[in-house]
N, C-alpha and C positions, 0 to 999 in steps of 0.2 A: 290607863297606862297600856292595857293590852292593845287597844286600837292604835295608839301611837307606835307601838312596837311593830305591829303588822304593817303600818304604812311605811316605816323605815325599811322593813324587809322587802316590801314591794319596790320601793325606790332603789334599794341596793341591787335588786334584780335587774334593773335597767342601767345601773352605773357600775359599781365595783363588782357586783356579783354576776354581771352579764359575761357571757363567754368572750366577748371581744376585748374587755379591758386588760386582763393579764397579758394577752398577746400584744396589745397596743403598747403597754408599759415596757415590756421586754424588747419589743421591736424597735422602739425609739432608742433605747439604750444600746442595742446591738448595732443599729445604723450608725450612731455617732462613734461607737467603739471602732468600727471598721473605717468610717469616713475620716476620722482624726488620727488613725494609726495607733489604737490601743493606748490612749493617754493614761489610763489607770495603771498601766504597767510601766510605761516610759517615764512618767513623772512621779511615781510613787515615792522613790527615795528622795527626790528633790522636795517633795511636800514636807517631809520631816525636817530637811535642812532649812527650808524657809521658816517653818514653824518655830524652831528653836534658835534661829539666827539672832546674833546680838547686834547685827547691823542696824544702825539707827536711821529711821526714815525722817526726812526733812519735815519740820513743822509746817512747811508751806503746803504739803500735800493734805488735802481735806480728809477728815475722818476723826473718829473719837476713840477708837480702840486699836489694840495691837492685833497681829495675826492670831496670837494665842488666845486673846480675849474673845475675838470674833468667832474662832473655832469653838471655844468653850461655850459661848452663848448658843451657837447653832447646835452643838452636841447636847447641851442641856435641854434643848427643845426636842431632840430626837431620842436621847437616852432617857427613857421613862418607863411607863407601864408596858410599852410595847416590848421591852427587853425582858420583863418579868412576867406580867400577865399575858401579853400578846403572844409570846412564844408558847405559853401554856395553852392558850386558846387555839393556836395554829395546830399543835400536836393533838389536842383534843378533837379538833374537827377533821384533820387530814392524816393523822398518824405520823410516823417517822418521815414519810415522803414529803410532808409539808416543809420540813427543815431544809431539804435539798433545794426547794424552789425559793426559799428565803435567801439561800446563798446565791443563787443565780440572779435574783433581784438585786442583791447587794453588789455583786461583781459588775453587772451592767450599770447599776445605779451610780457607781463611782464615776463613770463617764458622764452620765446625765447630770450629776451634781456639779461636775467640773464645768460643763457647758452653761448651766443656768446661773451659776455664781459668777462666772466670767462676764456674761452678758449683763447681769444685774449691776455688777461693779462698774462696767463700762458706761452704762446709761443712768447711773444714780444722779440725784440732784441735791442741792443744798436748800433746806427749807427756811421759812421766815425766822425761826429761832436759832439758825446757824447750825443745826444738826443735819446729818446726812440721811437721806431717804432713798431706798432702792428696792428692787424686787422685780418680778416679772411684769407688774403693771406699768413700770417705767419703760422697759424696752418694748413692750407692746404699744405704748403710747408714743414714745419719742422716735423709735426706729420703724415700727410697722405702721404708724399712723392709724392704729386700730383702737381708738379710745373706747369704743363699745366693748371690745374684748378685755381691755384693761379694767373697765368698770366691773364686768362680770367676775374677773379674777379677784379684784379687791373685795367685792361683796362676799365671795366664797371664802376669802381669807378671814374676814370678820366672823363669818359663821363657823369656820373651822377652828378659830381660836377658842370658841366655846366647845365645839363637838370633838376636837382633838386635844387641844392644849389645856383646857381648864377642867371640864366636867369629868372625863374619865380619870384624870389624875387624882382629884380629891375623893372621888368615889372609891378608888382602890386604896387610897390611904385610910379612909374612914373604915372600910371593911377590914383591913389588916389590923388597925388599932383596936377595933371592937373584938376581933377574934383573939388577938394576943393579950390585950390588957383590959378588956371589957369596958373600954371607953366608949360612951355613946357617940354615934356619928355626928350628932348636932354639936357636941362639944368640940370634937376634932375640927369640924367645919368652921366653927366660930373662931377658934384660936388661930388656925392657919389663914383664914380670910383676913383677919386683922394684920397678920404678918405680911401677907401678900400685898395688901393695900399700901403698907409702909414702903415696901420695896419698889413697886411699880410707879409710885409717885416720883421716885428719883430718876426715872428714865434710863437710857441705855448705859450711861456711865456707872450708875449704881448696880444695874443688872449685870454688866460685864465684869465688874469688880468682884461681885459675889459669885457668879458662876465659874469664874476662872479659878476660884478656890474650892468650890463644892465638887465640880466635875472630876478632877483628878482624884480627890479623896474618895468619893463614892465609888468610882470605878475600881480602885485598888481594893477597897473593902469587899465589894461584891465578887471580884475576881478571885481573891484569896478564899472566900467562903465557898465559891463554886468548885474550885480545885480540891478543897477538902472533901466535899461530897463525892466528887468523881473518884478521888483516890480511895474512898471507903468502898465504893462499888466498882473498883477497877476491873474485876472479872467480867463485867457487863459492858465495858467501854468498846471493845472491838465489835461485839455483836450489835451494839447500838449503831456504830458507824456503818456496819454492813447492812443493817435494816434500812438506813436512810438511802443508801445508793441502790439497794436491791428493789425498793418499792418506788423509786423516783418516777419510773415510766410505766408502772403497772397499777399504782395505787397501793394503799396499805391494807393488808389482809386483816381479818378479824383475829383478835388476840385477847384472851381473858374477857373482861367486860366490854372491851372496845369492839364495836360491831362492824368495823371496816370502813374504808373510804375509797371511792373510785379514783382513778387517775385524774379525771376532770375536777373532782372536788378537792383533792389534795393540792393539785396545781393551782387552782383558783384561790384557795384559802392561803396557801403558802406565799404566793405573789402578793396577795392583798395584805397579809400580816407583815410581809417584808417591807412593803411601801409604808404601812403605818409605823413601822419601827424606824426605818432610816429616812423616810420622806423624800427619797430621791425622785425627782420628777414632779413633786407636788408644788414646788416653788416657794417653800417656807424658808429654808436656810439662806437663800440669796438675800433675804431681807436683813438677816443678822450680819452677813458678810459685807453688806454695803456700808456698814459703819467703820470698817477697817481702814486704817491709814496706810496706804501703799502707793508706790509709783507706777504700778502695772496691774491691770485687771486680771491678766492670766495668772499672776502669782497667787492671787486670792483664790482663783479657780483651782489651782494645783493644791493649795492647802485643803480645800473642800473635798478633794478626792479621799482624804483620810477619814472623813465622817462615816460613810457606809462601812468602811473596813472596821473601824473601832466599834461602831454601833451594832452591826449585824454579824460580820464575819468573826469578831471576837466575842462580844458580850452575848448576843443572841445564841451563838453556837454553844457557849458555856451553859446557858440556861437549858438549851435543848438537850445537851448531853447529861446534865444533872437529872432532868426529867426521865429521859430514856434509860439511863444506866440504873436509876433507882427502881424502875418498873412501875411507878405509881400511876402512869398514864393509862394502864390497862386494869387497874385495880379499883374496886368499889370501896367507898369510905362513907361513914356516917356523916350526913350533912342535912341542912335545912334546904328544901327545894325552892328555887326561884320559880314563880309561876310561868315565866317566859320559857323556861327549860323543860317544863313538865307537860306531858300529854297523857290522856287516858285513851287506850285503844280497845276496840271491840275484839274479844277473843283472848284466849290464853296463849302466851308466848313463853317458851322455855329457853334458858341459857344453854341447856344441854342439846337442844335440837339444831342441827345444821340448817335444816330447811327454814326454821323460824329466824335464825340469825341472818340468813341470806335475804329473806323477805324484808326484815327490818332494816338491813343495810341498804337495800335498794330504795326503801322509803326515805331513809335519812339522807341519802345522797341524791334525792330527787330524780331517780331513774324510773323509766317507764316499766310496766310489767308487774309491779308489786300488787298485792291484794290486801294491803293493810288499810283498815277503816278506823276512823276516829269514832269514839263512843259518844253518844248523846242519850241522856236519860238521868236516872237517879242512882246514887251509890248509897248502900246501907252500911253505916259505920256503927260498930258496937265496941265500947271501951277502947276507942282509937284504932280498932282493927277493921280492915275492909272485908265485909262479909259478902258483897255482891260477887257472884261467880262469873266466869267467862269475860273478865276484863283484865287488862294489863296496864300497870303504871310505868311510863317511860320518863326518866329524868336524865338530863345531861347526856342524851344520845346513848343511853344504856337501859337495860331492864332493871328497874328499881327493886330492891329486896328489903324485907323487914319494914315495910311501909306502915307508918302510923299517923293518925290525924289528931291534932290538938286544937283546943281553943287558944286564942291569943294569950290568955293568962297562963297557959301551960298545962291545963287539965285535959285529960283525954276526952275526945269528942264522942258524943252519942247522938245518933239521929241519921237523917238523910241529907245528901248533898247533891245539888243539881249540876249536871255536866252538859255543856253545849259544844259540840264539835271538838271534843277532846280536852276542853278547858273547864276547870272549876269556876262556877259562877260566884260563889261566896268568897269574898276577899278576907273574911275574918277567921279563916281557918289556916293553921300552919301544918304543913306536911313535911315529915322527916323520914329518913330511911338511908339505905346504902345505895350509892350510885357512883358513877364516875365524877371526877371533879374537873374544873377547867379554870383558866385564867390564873390569878394570883394564888388562889387556894390550892391549885395543883402544884405550883412551884414551891409553895410553903411546905406542902406535904412531902415533896421530894427532898427538900433540905433537912427534914426531920428523919429521913432514912439514911443517917450518916453518923459521924462522930458526934455531931451536935445533939442527937437525940431529939427530945421534945423542944429543946431550945433552938432548933433549926429555924422554926417559924419566926423567931425574933430577928435572925439575920435578914430574912426576907422583909419583915416589917420595917426594920431600920433602913434597908436598901430602898424599899418602895417609897418610904417617907422622903428620902433625899432625891431619888430619881424623879418621882412624880412631881414633887413641889418645885424642883428646878425647871421641869418642863413647863409647868404653869407660868413660871416667871418669864421664861423666854417667849412663850406664845402670847403673853400680854403685849410684848413689844411688836410682834408680827401684826397683831390686830391694830395696835397703835399706829403703825406706819400705813396700814391700809386705810384707816380712818383719815389720816392726814391727806392721803391722795384723794379720797372721795370728798371730804368736807372741810379740809384745812385743819390747822393746829387747834383751833378753838373747840373742835369736836372731841378731842382726846379725853378731856376730863369726864365727859358723859359716858364715853366708852369704858373708861377704867372703872367707873361706878358699876355699870352693868356687868363687867367682867368679874369683878369681885363678888357681886350678887349671884351670878351664875355659878361661880366656884363654890359658894356656900350651899346653894340649893342642891347641887349634885351630890352632896355628902349623904343624902337620904333618899336617893332615887334608885330604882331597880337597876342592878349592874348590867344585865343583858341589854336593856334599852340603851344604856350609856355606850356600850361597845358598838351597838348597831348604829347609833348616831355618829360615832367617831368614824366608822367604816364609810358611811355615806359622805360625811363632810370632807374627808381628805381627798376623795375622788372628785368632788366638785371643784377642788383647786387644781388637781392634776390634769384634767382634760383640757382646759384652755391653755395651761402652761405648756403641755406637750405639743399642742398645735402650734403655738408661737415659736417654740424651739426649732421645730422642723422648718418653719418658714425662714428662720434666721440661720440656717445651716451654712450659707456662704459667708455670712458675717463672722461667725465663730471661727471658721477655717482661716479666713483672712487675718483675723486677730491673732490666732495661734501662730500662723506663718510669720507675721510681723514680729512677734515676741521671740520666736526661735532665731530669726535673723539677727535681732539685737543681741541676743545671748551669744551667738556665734561670733559676731563682730567684737564684742567685749572680750571674749576668750582669746581671739586672735591678737587684740591689742596687748593683752597681758602677757602673751607668749612672745 
């Protein structure tokens, strides 16, 4: 597993983790925002009007879902672990500053979503079974005549359906259910895999019908719970907002157990988590919107503007303020260490030493000039306690405290353990102690610092169950449509079997590896999609102009 995780981190360094990607993503959104005259502001109110309009669309217009059902399906694909665990991961990595860059990604992403959904709807096709299929692969193929690019995107979509839509979702559900109710991950995975199989067999109509009921309900439940936590910690609300804006262009300073994050690191992780949350620019949501029955592609694009707003500016902000106002993001808590989060360093580092914290911060943020060395050798453990001097255990980007080692059965470890380049070699030893938390565990801890008390984690568990499972449902449809493009309708059944199998297996895989896989997968979709959008800039502008002309003429006739 460690080798797989290292490969994913290496790959992420050339994709989403590379310096160019956050700038590329924001630049495309900024370009279309200016090029099209701020559609996320101009059409924002109209988006709500279209969404809840009772105007009936003619049955002659192709499509299988309403505007509301299409938006619900797309939202269920984006409102998931990114809103709960992803925000916790972003703040854990980049501090308060990461939340600011998630906002910027969402604001510009509203335009990007509008562009990709409009084009997808414009160039969608009817398949052999009478259903609609759309997405970036179709406008790449039908308009750009770039079938090679369409194939790359479709393959990336299939991969992302596992790395973004299926595996991180069940992994977070299983972790939450085990923590809250002591239910074994294999049991959670088995039950939900059977339910998922039943739903995806029904296709888009069953998926849309279900998500249109789940999404509004789960959003209200989580929103009310989040407001309750923030109200309990109301005295920290304004300082939290201040920290977000204060650190946005400087990076987040060290605070408590948090060792700090540079501007570059906070910016990169905030944009990356923002993309993972609302998926604007990745090309996933256009696949869901292509099923909508409407007489005008731009209308569906306008409805899609609402997605990043609901997903990131509302729900992710709520999670971020819950975490920041509760203060848990800089506090150490007792937990079992994931091997991917843990490093053994040469030398003794103290939480009270400014010099030590600075050096560790530089190392964690991949800055040059640090003198931190990974330890290689043997550790002497007596009655679970580390006896070897001049070494430091780092877990979850913090100096671990009260560290103890156990056998898998729970008994205290005695003996020696081999360490190679900061990593324990023996996988049969469990390491526990106090350190920072991240992802869903961090959000759950924040909810417990409120009126809910220890029951706060149950709110998160219930929310993650609904959020994550609905995401897995929607992403099965995205991969389904990509397989139809690549291999035809006959390939869908084999894909669905593999999808459910991957969903089940991820219930018992290391969480850090799952998140790293998700980070890489979503970028593999975004790069070809962003490239195609820029090439079709004149097409989208002409389409928008034609729509506005029609609206103006209709208004004049009515007056």
